[in-house]
C-alpha positions as CSV (number, residue, x, y, z in Angstrom):
1,M,73.8,43.1,32.2
2,S,72.7,41.9,35.6
3,D,70.3,43.8,37.8
4,S,73.0,44.6,40.4
5,R,75.3,46.0,37.7
6,I,72.4,48.1,36.2
7,L,71.7,49.4,39.7
8,K,75.3,50.4,40.3
9,K,75.4,52.1,36.9
10,R,72.2,54.1,37.7
11,R,73.7,55.2,41.0
12,R,76.9,56.3,39.4
13,I,75.1,58.2,36.7
14,Q,72.8,59.8,39.3
15,R,75.8,61.0,41.3
16,K,77.3,62.5,38.1
17,I,74.0,64.3,37.3
18,E,73.7,65.7,40.8
19,S,77.3,67.0,40.6
20,L,76.8,68.7,37.3
21,M,73.5,70.2,38.4
22,N,75.3,71.6,41.5
23,V,77.8,73.3,39.2
24,L,74.9,74.9,37.2
25,N,73.2,76.0,40.3
26,C,76.2,77.4,42.2
27,E,78.9,78.3,39.7
28,D,79.1,81.8,38.2
29,D,81.9,81.2,35.6
30,K,80.2,81.0,32.3
31,E,82.8,78.7,30.7
32,V,82.6,76.2,33.6
33,R,78.8,76.2,33.5
34,N,78.8,75.6,29.7
35,R,81.1,72.6,30.2
36,A,78.8,71.3,32.9
37,I,75.7,71.3,30.6
38,D,77.7,69.9,27.7
39,D,78.8,67.0,30.0
40,L,75.2,66.5,31.1
41,V,73.7,66.2,27.6
42,S,76.6,63.9,26.5
43,I,75.2,61.2,28.8
44,D,73.9,58.8,26.2
45,D,72.4,55.6,27.6
46,K,68.8,54.5,26.7
47,E,68.6,52.5,30.0
48,I,69.0,55.5,32.2
49,E,68.0,58.5,30.1
50,E,64.8,59.0,32.2
51,L,67.1,60.2,35.0
52,L,68.0,63.2,32.9
53,V,64.5,64.5,32.2
54,E,63.8,66.4,35.5
55,P,67.3,67.9,35.7
56,L,67.1,69.0,32.1
57,I,63.6,70.5,32.7
58,Q,65.2,72.5,35.6
59,A,68.0,73.7,33.3
60,L,65.4,75.1,30.9
61,G,65.0,77.9,33.4
62,D,68.7,78.7,33.6
63,R,69.9,82.3,33.1
64,D,72.4,81.2,30.4
65,L,71.0,80.8,26.9
66,H,73.5,78.1,26.0
67,V,72.4,76.0,29.0
68,R,68.8,76.4,28.0
69,E,69.5,75.6,24.3
70,M,71.4,72.4,25.2
71,A,68.8,71.3,27.7
72,A,66.0,71.7,25.1
73,W,68.0,69.9,22.5
74,K,68.6,66.9,24.8
75,L,64.9,66.8,25.8
76,G,63.9,66.6,22.2
77,R,66.3,63.7,21.6
78,I,64.9,61.8,24.7
79,G,61.3,62.5,23.7
80,D,59.8,62.3,27.2
81,E,56.2,63.7,27.5
82,R,57.1,65.3,30.8
83,A,59.1,67.9,28.9
84,V,56.2,69.2,26.9
85,G,54.7,71.7,29.4
86,P,58.1,73.3,30.3
87,L,59.1,73.5,26.6
88,I,55.8,75.3,25.8
89,Q,56.6,77.6,28.8
90,T,59.9,78.7,27.2
91,L,58.0,79.8,24.1
92,S,56.5,82.7,26.1
93,E,59.9,84.5,25.9
94,E,60.6,86.9,23.1
95,E,63.7,85.0,22.2
96,P,63.1,81.5,23.3
97,P,65.7,78.7,23.0
98,I,65.6,77.7,19.3
99,N,66.0,74.0,20.3
100,A,62.9,74.3,22.3
101,I,60.9,74.9,19.2
102,F,62.3,71.8,17.4
103,A,62.1,69.7,20.6
104,L,58.4,70.4,21.0
105,A,57.7,69.6,17.3
106,E,59.7,66.3,17.7
107,I,57.9,65.2,20.8
108,E,54.4,66.4,20.1
109,G,54.0,66.3,16.3
110,E,50.8,68.0,15.2
111,R,49.8,68.8,18.8
112,A,52.7,71.3,18.8
113,I,51.1,73.4,16.1
114,E,48.9,75.5,18.4
115,P,51.6,76.5,20.9
116,L,54.0,77.2,18.1
117,L,51.4,79.5,16.3
118,K,50.7,81.2,19.6
119,A,54.4,81.9,20.0
120,L,54.6,83.2,16.4
121,K,52.8,86.3,17.4
122,H,55.4,87.6,19.8
123,V,58.8,86.0,19.2
124,G,61.6,87.6,17.3
125,L,62.5,87.0,13.6
126,T,64.9,84.1,14.2
127,A,62.4,82.2,16.3
128,K,59.7,82.9,13.8
129,S,61.8,81.4,11.0
130,C,62.5,78.3,13.2
131,I,58.8,78.0,13.9
132,C,58.1,77.9,10.2
133,E,60.8,75.3,9.7
134,A,59.3,73.2,12.6
135,L,55.8,73.4,11.0
136,G,57.4,72.1,7.8
137,K,58.8,69.1,9.7
138,I,55.5,68.4,11.4
139,G,53.6,68.5,8.0
140,G,50.0,67.7,7.6
141,E,46.9,69.8,6.6
142,R,47.0,72.2,9.5
143,A,50.6,73.1,9.0
144,V,50.0,73.8,5.3
145,F,47.2,76.2,6.1
146,H,49.1,78.2,8.6
147,L,52.2,78.3,6.4
148,L,50.1,79.6,3.5
149,R,48.8,82.3,5.8
150,I,52.3,83.3,6.6
151,L,53.1,83.4,2.9
152,E,50.1,85.6,2.4
153,D,51.0,87.9,5.3
154,R,54.3,88.7,3.8
155,R,52.5,90.7,1.1
156,L,50.5,92.5,3.7
157,L,53.6,93.3,5.6
158,E,55.2,94.9,2.6
159,E,52.0,96.9,1.9
160,E,52.1,98.0,5.5
161,G,55.7,99.0,5.2
162,L,55.1,101.0,2.0
163,G,52.0,102.5,3.7
164,I,54.2,103.7,6.6
165,M,56.7,105.2,4.1
166,I,53.8,107.2,2.5
167,L,52.7,108.3,5.9
168,F,56.2,109.5,6.7
169,K,56.1,111.6,3.5
170,Q,52.7,113.0,4.1
171,E,53.6,114.0,7.7
172,G,56.9,115.5,6.5
173,L,58.8,112.9,8.6
174,D,60.8,111.7,5.7
175,K,63.0,114.8,5.9
176,T,64.0,113.8,9.4
177,I,65.5,110.4,8.3
178,H,69.0,111.1,7.1
179,T,70.9,108.3,8.8
180,S,70.5,104.7,9.9
181,A,71.0,105.8,13.5
182,D,67.5,107.3,13.5
183,P,65.0,105.2,15.5
184,S,62.4,105.7,12.8
185,F,64.7,104.0,10.3
186,H,64.9,100.9,12.4
187,V,61.1,100.7,12.9
188,L,60.5,100.8,9.2
189,T,63.3,98.6,8.0
190,E,62.2,95.9,10.5
191,I,58.9,95.7,8.6
192,L,60.6,95.9,5.2
193,L,63.2,93.2,5.9
194,E,61.1,90.5,7.6
195,R,62.2,88.1,4.8
196,P,63.7,85.2,6.8
197,V,60.3,84.4,8.1
198,I,58.6,84.2,4.7
199,R,61.6,82.3,3.2
200,S,61.3,79.8,6.0
201,A,57.6,79.5,5.4
202,A,58.2,78.8,1.7
203,S,60.9,76.3,2.4
204,A,58.6,74.5,4.9
205,L,55.8,74.3,2.4
206,G,58.2,72.7,0.0
207,K,59.2,70.1,2.5
208,I,55.6,69.2,3.1
209,G,55.0,69.0,-0.6
210,D,51.3,69.9,-0.8
211,P,50.5,71.0,-4.4
212,I,48.1,73.6,-3.1
213,A,51.1,75.8,-2.4
214,V,52.4,75.7,-6.0
215,E,50.5,78.8,-7.4
216,P,51.3,81.1,-4.4
217,L,55.0,80.1,-4.7
218,I,55.1,80.7,-8.4
219,R,53.6,84.2,-7.8
220,R,56.3,84.8,-5.2
221,L,58.9,84.5,-8.0
222,Y,57.5,87.6,-9.7
223,E,55.7,89.8,-7.2
224,E,58.8,91.0,-5.3
225,R,60.0,92.9,-8.5
226,T,56.8,94.9,-8.5
227,I,57.2,95.7,-4.8
228,L,60.7,96.9,-5.4
229,E,59.6,99.1,-8.4
230,R,56.9,100.7,-6.2
231,A,59.4,101.2,-3.4
232,E,61.9,102.9,-5.8
233,K,59.2,105.2,-7.2
234,L,58.2,106.1,-3.6
235,G,61.9,106.7,-2.9
236,K,61.9,109.3,-5.7
237,M,58.8,110.9,-4.4
238,A,60.1,111.2,-1.0
239,D,63.6,111.4,0.5
240,C,63.5,107.8,1.7
241,S,66.4,106.4,-0.2
242,E,68.0,104.8,2.9
243,L,64.7,102.9,3.4
244,V,64.6,101.6,-0.1
245,E,68.2,100.6,-0.3
246,P,67.9,97.7,2.3
247,L,64.8,96.5,0.4
248,K,66.9,96.3,-2.8
249,Q,69.6,94.3,-1.0
250,E,67.3,91.8,0.5
251,I,64.5,91.8,-2.1
252,Q,65.3,88.3,-3.6
253,D,65.3,86.4,-0.3
254,A,61.6,85.5,-0.4
255,R,61.8,84.6,-4.1
256,K,64.8,82.4,-3.4
257,G,62.7,80.6,-0.8
258,A,59.9,80.2,-3.3
259,A,62.2,78.7,-5.9
260,Q,63.6,76.2,-3.4
261,A,60.1,75.3,-2.2
262,L,58.9,74.7,-5.8
263,G,61.7,72.3,-6.3
264,M,60.9,70.4,-3.2
265,I,57.2,70.1,-4.2
266,G,58.3,68.9,-7.6
267,D,55.2,70.0,-9.5
268,P,55.7,70.3,-13.3
269,R,53.6,73.4,-13.4
270,A,56.5,75.3,-11.9
271,V,59.0,74.3,-14.8
272,E,58.1,77.1,-17.3
273,P,58.1,79.9,-14.7
274,L,61.4,78.7,-13.3
275,I,63.0,78.5,-16.8
276,Q,61.8,82.1,-17.4
277,T,63.3,83.2,-14.1
278,L,66.5,81.4,-15.0
279,K,66.8,83.6,-18.1
280,D,65.7,86.9,-16.5
281,E,67.0,86.9,-12.9
282,P,70.7,86.5,-12.4
283,G,70.4,86.7,-8.6
284,L,68.1,83.7,-8.4
285,R,69.8,81.3,-10.8
286,K,71.4,79.1,-8.2
287,E,68.1,78.4,-6.5
288,V,66.3,78.0,-9.8
289,V,68.8,75.6,-11.1
290,Q,68.5,73.4,-8.0
291,A,64.7,73.5,-8.2
292,L,64.7,72.4,-11.8
293,G,67.0,69.5,-10.9
294,M,64.7,68.4,-8.1
295,I,61.6,68.5,-10.4
296,G,63.4,66.5,-13.0
297,D,61.5,67.7,-16.1
298,P,63.2,67.2,-19.5
299,R,62.1,70.7,-20.6
300,A,64.8,72.1,-18.4
301,V,67.7,70.3,-20.1
302,E,68.5,72.7,-22.9
303,P,68.2,75.8,-20.7
304,L,70.5,74.2,-18.1
305,I,73.1,73.2,-20.8
306,Q,73.1,76.8,-21.9
307,T,73.5,78.0,-18.3
308,L,76.5,75.6,-18.0
309,K,78.2,77.5,-20.8
310,D,77.2,81.0,-19.7
311,E,77.6,80.8,-15.9
312,P,81.0,79.5,-14.7
313,G,80.1,80.1,-11.1
314,L,77.1,77.7,-11.3
315,R,78.8,74.8,-12.9
316,K,78.5,72.4,-10.0
317,E,74.8,73.2,-9.4
318,V,74.0,72.9,-13.1
319,V,75.9,69.6,-13.4
320,Q,74.0,68.2,-10.4
321,A,70.7,69.3,-11.8
322,L,71.4,67.6,-15.2
323,G,72.3,64.4,-13.3
324,M,69.1,64.4,-11.4
325,I,67.1,64.9,-14.6
326,G,69.0,62.0,-16.3
327,D,68.4,63.1,-19.9
328,P,70.9,61.7,-22.5
329,R,71.2,65.1,-24.1
330,A,73.3,66.1,-21.1
331,V,76.0,63.4,-21.6
332,E,78.4,65.2,-24.0
333,P,78.4,68.5,-22.0
334,L,78.9,66.5,-18.8
335,I,81.8,64.6,-20.4
336,Q,83.5,67.9,-21.2
337,T,83.0,68.9,-17.6
338,L,85.1,65.9,-16.4
339,K,88.1,68.1,-17.3
340,D,87.0,71.1,-15.3
341,E,89.7,72.7,-13.1
342,N,87.4,72.5,-10.0
343,R,87.5,69.1,-8.3
344,E,83.9,69.5,-6.9
345,V,82.6,70.2,-10.4
346,R,84.5,67.1,-11.8
347,E,83.1,64.9,-9.1
348,A,79.6,66.2,-9.7
349,A,79.9,65.5,-13.4
350,A,81.1,61.9,-12.6
351,I,78.1,61.3,-10.3
352,A,75.8,62.7,-12.9
353,L,77.2,60.5,-15.7
354,A,77.0,57.5,-13.4
355,R,73.4,58.2,-12.7
356,I,72.5,58.6,-16.4
357,G,74.3,55.3,-17.3
358,D,75.0,56.2,-21.0
359,E,77.8,54.1,-22.7
360,R,79.4,57.2,-24.1
361,A,80.6,58.1,-20.6
362,V,82.5,54.8,-20.0
363,E,85.8,55.7,-21.6
364,P,85.8,59.3,-20.4
365,L,85.2,58.2,-16.9
366,I,88.0,55.6,-17.1
367,Q,90.4,58.3,-18.5
368,A,89.4,60.8,-15.8
369,Q,90.0,58.2,-13.1
370,S,93.4,57.1,-14.6
371,H,94.5,60.8,-14.6
372,T,93.3,61.1,-11.0
373,L,90.8,63.7,-12.1
374,V,88.0,61.7,-10.3
375,A,88.2,59.1,-7.5
376,P,87.5,55.4,-8.1
377,Q,84.3,55.5,-6.1
378,F,82.6,57.4,-9.0
379,L,83.4,54.5,-11.4
380,R,81.9,52.1,-8.9
381,E,78.7,54.2,-8.9
382,A,78.6,53.9,-12.7
383,M,79.2,50.2,-12.5
384,R,76.1,49.8,-10.2
385,T,74.0,51.7,-12.8
386,F,75.1,49.6,-15.7
387,K,74.6,46.4,-13.7
388,K,71.1,47.4,-12.8
389,E,70.4,48.1,-16.5
390,K,72.1,44.8,-17.4
391,N,74.7,46.5,-19.6
392,L,77.4,43.9,-18.9
393,E,79.9,45.2,-21.5
394,A,80.1,48.7,-19.9
395,F,80.1,47.0,-16.5
396,K,83.1,44.8,-17.4
397,L,85.1,47.7,-18.9
398,L,84.7,49.7,-15.6
399,A,85.4,46.7,-13.5
400,K,88.6,46.1,-15.5
401,A,89.7,49.7,-14.9
402,L,89.2,49.2,-11.2
403,G,90.9,45.8,-11.1
404,R,94.0,46.8,-9.2
405,K,94.5,45.8,-5.6
406,E,92.2,47.1,-3.0
407,P,93.6,49.4,-0.4
408,I,94.3,48.1,3.1
409,A,91.0,46.8,4.6
410,I,89.4,49.5,6.6
411,G,87.3,47.6,9.1
412,V,86.8,44.2,10.5
413,A,83.3,44.2,9.1
414,K,84.6,44.2,5.5
415,Q,86.4,40.8,6.1
416,L,83.4,39.4,7.9
417,R,81.1,40.4,5.0
418,R,83.2,38.5,2.6
419,K,82.8,35.2,4.5
420,K,80.2,32.8,3.1
421,E,79.3,31.2,6.4
422,S,76.7,32.8,8.7
423,V,78.0,35.4,11.1
424,G,77.8,34.6,14.8
425,K,76.8,36.6,17.9
426,V,80.4,37.7,18.6
427,Q,80.9,38.9,15.1
428,C,77.6,40.8,15.3
429,Q,79.0,42.7,18.3
430,V,82.1,43.5,16.3
431,Q,80.0,45.0,13.6
432,I,78.0,47.0,16.1
433,Q,81.3,48.4,17.5
434,E,82.4,49.2,13.9
435,L,79.3,51.4,13.6
436,K,80.7,53.6,16.3
437,R,83.9,54.3,14.4
438,K,84.7,57.7,12.9
439,N,85.8,56.2,9.5
440,Q,82.8,56.4,7.1
441,E,83.8,53.4,5.0
442,A,84.2,51.2,8.1
443,R,80.8,52.1,9.3
444,R,79.3,51.5,5.8
445,E,80.9,48.1,5.6
446,A,79.5,47.3,9.1
447,V,76.0,48.2,7.8
448,L,76.4,46.0,4.7
449,A,77.6,43.1,6.9
450,L,74.7,43.4,9.2
451,G,72.4,43.3,6.2
452,E,73.7,39.9,5.3
453,R,72.9,38.6,8.7
454,G,69.2,39.4,8.5
455,D,68.3,38.4,12.0
456,P,66.2,40.7,14.3
457,E,69.2,42.0,16.2
458,A,70.8,43.0,12.9
459,V,67.6,44.7,11.7
460,E,67.4,46.6,14.9
461,Q,70.9,47.9,14.5
462,L,70.2,48.9,10.9
463,I,67.2,50.9,12.0
464,Q,69.4,52.6,14.6
465,A,71.8,53.4,11.8
466,L,69.1,55.5,10.2
467,K,69.9,58.1,12.9
468,D,73.6,58.2,11.9
469,R,75.2,61.7,11.6
470,D,76.5,60.8,8.2
471,G,74.0,60.9,5.2
472,V,76.0,58.1,3.4
473,I,75.5,55.8,6.4
474,R,71.8,56.6,6.7
475,E,71.3,56.0,3.0
476,S,73.3,52.7,3.1
477,A,71.2,51.4,6.0
478,A,68.0,52.3,4.2
479,Q,69.1,50.5,1.1
480,V,70.1,47.4,3.0
481,L,66.7,47.3,4.8
482,R,65.0,47.6,1.4
483,R,66.9,44.7,0.0
484,M,66.3,42.3,3.0
485,E,63.5,39.8,3.0
486,S,60.3,41.3,4.1
487,R,59.4,38.5,6.5
488,K,62.6,39.4,8.5
489,T,62.1,43.1,8.5
490,V,58.4,43.9,8.6
491,E,57.8,43.5,12.3
492,P,60.9,45.4,13.5
493,L,60.1,48.2,11.0
494,I,56.6,48.6,12.2
495,K,57.8,48.8,15.8
496,A,60.2,51.5,14.6
497,L,57.3,53.6,13.6
498,S,57.1,54.5,17.3
499,D,60.7,55.8,17.4
500,V,61.2,59.2,19.0
501,G,63.2,60.4,16.0
502,W,61.0,62.0,13.3
503,S,63.7,61.2,10.6
504,V,63.7,57.5,11.5
505,R,59.9,57.3,11.4
506,S,59.9,59.0,8.0
507,E,62.5,56.7,6.5
508,V,60.9,53.5,8.0
509,A,57.5,54.5,6.6
510,Q,59.0,54.9,3.1
511,I,60.6,51.5,3.3
512,L,57.3,49.9,4.4
513,V,55.5,51.6,1.5
514,E,58.0,50.2,-0.9
515,M,57.7,46.7,0.7
516,G,54.1,46.7,-0.4
517,E,51.9,43.5,-0.1
518,P,53.8,41.7,2.7
519,A,53.5,44.7,5.0
520,V,49.7,45.3,4.6
521,E,48.2,42.8,7.1
522,P,50.9,43.4,9.8
523,L,50.2,47.2,9.4
524,I,46.4,46.6,9.8
525,Q,47.2,44.6,12.9
526,A,49.3,47.6,14.2
527,L,46.1,49.8,14.1
528,N,45.3,48.2,17.5
529,S,48.4,49.8,19.0
530,K,48.7,53.3,20.5
531,G,50.8,56.5,20.2
532,R,53.3,57.0,17.3
533,M,52.9,53.4,16.1
534,I,49.2,53.6,15.2
535,L,49.8,57.0,13.6
536,G,52.7,55.7,11.5
537,A,50.7,52.6,10.5
538,V,47.8,54.7,9.3
539,R,50.1,57.0,7.3
540,V,51.8,54.0,5.6
541,L,48.5,52.3,4.8
542,G,47.3,55.5,3.2
543,E,50.5,55.7,1.0
544,M,50.1,52.1,0.0
545,R,46.5,52.7,-1.2
546,D,45.5,49.1,-0.5
547,K,41.7,48.5,-0.4
548,R,42.0,46.1,2.5
549,A,42.8,49.0,4.8
550,V,39.5,50.9,4.0
551,E,37.2,49.3,6.6
552,P,39.8,49.4,9.4
553,L,40.6,53.0,8.7
554,I,36.9,53.9,8.6
555,Q,36.6,52.5,12.1
556,L,39.4,54.8,13.2
557,L,37.3,57.9,12.3
558,K,35.7,57.3,15.7
559,H,39.0,56.8,17.6
560,E,39.4,58.7,20.9
561,D,42.7,60.3,19.7
562,Q,42.1,63.4,17.5
563,R,45.4,62.8,15.7
564,V,44.4,59.2,14.7
565,R,41.1,60.5,13.4
566,E,42.9,63.1,11.3
567,E,45.4,60.7,9.9
568,A,42.6,58.1,9.1
569,A,40.6,60.7,7.2
570,Q,43.7,61.7,5.2
571,A,44.6,58.0,4.5
572,L,41.1,57.3,3.2
573,G,41.5,60.2,0.8
574,K,44.7,58.8,-0.6
575,I,43.1,55.3,-1.1
576,G,40.1,56.9,-2.8
577,D,37.4,54.2,-2.1
578,S,33.7,55.3,-2.2
579,R,32.9,53.3,0.9
580,A,34.5,56.2,2.9
581,V,32.0,58.8,1.7
582,G,29.3,58.3,4.3
583,P,31.7,58.1,7.3
584,L,33.6,61.2,6.0
585,I,30.3,63.1,5.8
586,Q,29.8,62.3,9.4
587,A,33.4,63.4,10.1
588,L,32.4,66.9,8.9
589,K,30.7,67.2,12.3
590,D,33.8,66.1,14.3
591,K,34.7,68.3,17.3
592,S,38.3,68.6,15.9
593,Q,39.0,71.3,13.4
594,G,41.7,69.2,11.8
595,V,39.4,66.2,11.2
596,R,36.7,68.5,9.6
597,E,39.3,70.1,7.3
598,I,40.7,66.8,6.1
599,A,37.2,65.2,5.7
600,A,36.2,68.1,3.5
601,R,39.3,67.8,1.4
602,T,38.9,64.1,1.0
603,L,35.2,64.4,0.0
604,G,36.3,66.8,-2.8
605,K,38.8,64.2,-4.1
606,L,36.2,61.4,-4.0
607,G,33.8,63.6,-6.0
608,D,30.6,62.0,-4.8
609,A,27.5,64.2,-5.2
610,K,26.2,62.9,-1.9
611,A,28.7,65.2,-0.2
612,V,27.4,68.4,-1.7
613,G,24.8,69.2,0.9
614,P,27.1,68.6,3.9
615,L,29.9,70.5,2.3
616,I,27.5,73.5,1.7
617,K,26.8,73.4,5.4
618,A,30.5,73.3,6.1
619,L,30.8,76.7,4.4
620,R,29.3,78.1,7.6
621,D,31.9,76.3,9.9
622,R,33.3,78.4,12.7
623,N,36.8,77.8,11.4
624,W,38.1,79.5,8.3
625,S,40.3,76.6,7.2
626,V,37.3,74.2,7.1
627,K,35.3,76.7,5.0
628,F,38.3,77.0,2.7
629,R,38.5,73.2,2.2
630,A,34.7,73.0,1.8
631,A,34.7,75.6,-1.0
632,F,37.6,73.9,-2.7
633,A,35.9,70.5,-2.5
634,L,32.6,71.9,-3.9
635,G,34.6,73.2,-6.9
636,E,36.1,69.8,-7.4
637,I,32.7,68.0,-7.3
638,G,31.3,70.6,-9.7
639,D,27.6,70.4,-8.7
640,S,25.5,73.5,-9.6
641,R,23.7,73.3,-6.2
642,A,26.8,74.9,-4.7
643,V,26.7,78.1,-6.8
644,Q,24.6,80.3,-4.6
645,P,26.3,79.2,-1.3
646,L,29.7,79.8,-2.9
647,K,28.6,83.3,-4.0
648,R,27.7,84.1,-0.4
649,A,31.2,82.8,0.5
650,L,32.7,85.5,-1.7
651,E,31.8,87.9,1.2
652,D,33.6,85.9,3.8
653,E,36.0,87.9,6.0
654,E,38.8,85.5,5.4
655,N,40.8,86.1,2.2
656,M,41.6,82.5,1.5
657,V,38.0,81.5,1.8
658,R,37.0,84.1,-0.8
659,R,39.8,83.0,-3.2
660,A,38.7,79.3,-2.9
661,A,35.0,80.3,-3.5
662,E,36.0,82.3,-6.5
663,W,38.0,79.4,-8.0
664,A,35.2,76.9,-7.3
665,L,32.5,79.1,-8.9
666,E,34.7,79.6,-12.0
667,R,35.2,75.9,-12.2
668,I,31.5,75.1,-11.8
669,E,30.2,77.8,-14.2
670,R,32.6,76.7,-17.0
671,G,31.6,73.1,-16.5
672,M,35.3,72.1,-16.3
673,T,36.4,68.6,-15.6
674,K,38.8,68.0,-12.8
675,S,42.1,69.7,-13.3
676,R,45.2,70.2,-11.3
677,K,44.8,73.9,-11.0
678,G,44.2,75.1,-7.4
679,P,42.6,78.2,-6.0
680,V,44.2,81.6,-6.6
681,L,45.3,82.7,-3.2
682,D,46.6,86.2,-3.8
683,E,44.6,89.4,-4.1
684,K,44.0,90.6,-7.7
């Protein structure tokens, strides 16, 4: 587009923005104002989006919550740093725009943790839950610590709630509560029912996937029952039945969150407790089944098959879980499920059988498709599995069953992809237009066609497709990028590490990790960049665990940006090279709390005795989370010099530091070798 056309376009958009802002400033009709903000945020052009930032910041102060929500959402999508201060300002409200929480996390990453935690103290329950979710998206050491504290605080809240109930009885106030209209009832039930927050905290911990959260989450599966029993006893002692009843109704919410989080973390330690909960707790079975599927441990197969027989309402979830585990023992029960009366259950069974790739499923799948019990696409999925496993006989049988004529072509991209000659510039534009269609299959074919081009423009479009609203398209784009030659994709992918979208950065990072060797040197070169790109490069190098990155990462421990220093320390811990010990000991003196935390944790993983003295000093750090990590690291190293300092740490005012010191002492005194068990974080 020429400069004059761009200028005309900017002027036209500017006039539209001014007109819409005039409506917001002058119009009283709520419906008209809502349409105005909706039109404003629908302006979607990368070349002129900076024109929207100031008007949207102004809209954050609007009297209408919908206007504020939409403005915050769009600011998060744009990712402009000018929005950070105004977004933080909205968090001072008791009920801030929910989108402001996520926008701040999207733009600022770990720098958003402090303002979010500050807001956690005064916002309402919905906003608290969203803050927990945002912390989970941000991830990292600091987010884990604070989410664990929230998980711990839930127990204290329940103790406080029961304590107030006892006080009501002692003061004779229990006799005044006969109806839910009483103000005292609402004060008390608000304490008792603050479960959305703890459930969000558990879910966020699951998304981050730090194994340190496993034991607290396992305990969450059990402890709520005890709380309910105590509440019921108290209800019998005092006339507080109306207070106990809501607790009964909501009691499983936090445990459901714990089960879901354990599944996301995927630690095998959770399998036996989850299987036991599957047997004992009918109200938690759906979440437990899903968690067992995500963990993928074969121990769960027989209990899940039994649940498939006993729980008709959970057939779909059980079938999906069996497919995720992929154990051949599930094939026969899944074949029987192809005849289920529920279409979603049949389709889930077909997908599960396709994933397992057992020959016994070929004929049943063909029969199910011929009787229109399942769609042809599920046979294609099974074909891909058999092709990957080089089972040509099963592949040919399925291909023959699908041999009838294709439906009418559903997009120009499909024909283009079938051509053998290279695809030109005009055809590329056709594919780009196809990506904008509503039809899912047309967009998917466009993605596949772009993958066969393999030039920089096609790669860029595929990276943009990682943002698609449809999960199938996002997954297809990621798969195509993985299959393309690394020399064509590595540079565009590294540049995409600076994308404003967190989900895109995450997917791109995973693709680079899987790419391996060809990406290492370009990523090391990217350490000279700034902002999101250097942070992304550091994270990917840490996941790759390539020794060539050690020295460049050590140099970054002195970087001016705190976030870079934190990520470098974490990456060095994942690589596990002894050359990092000295620099990490120096990092224990860093002015950043986050750097000190991660340095302590990494030194524990490396297990070098040279770190014992500095870690003992870190037990006196001004920040509780650094002391926690230092105690934990001393336990991992297992040096007897740490015994007395750790005993003194048993008197620390912070519960989590005491628990970590207790675990470390037990480990040292028993002379244990390194194990996976973490510190016990709940009170005995």
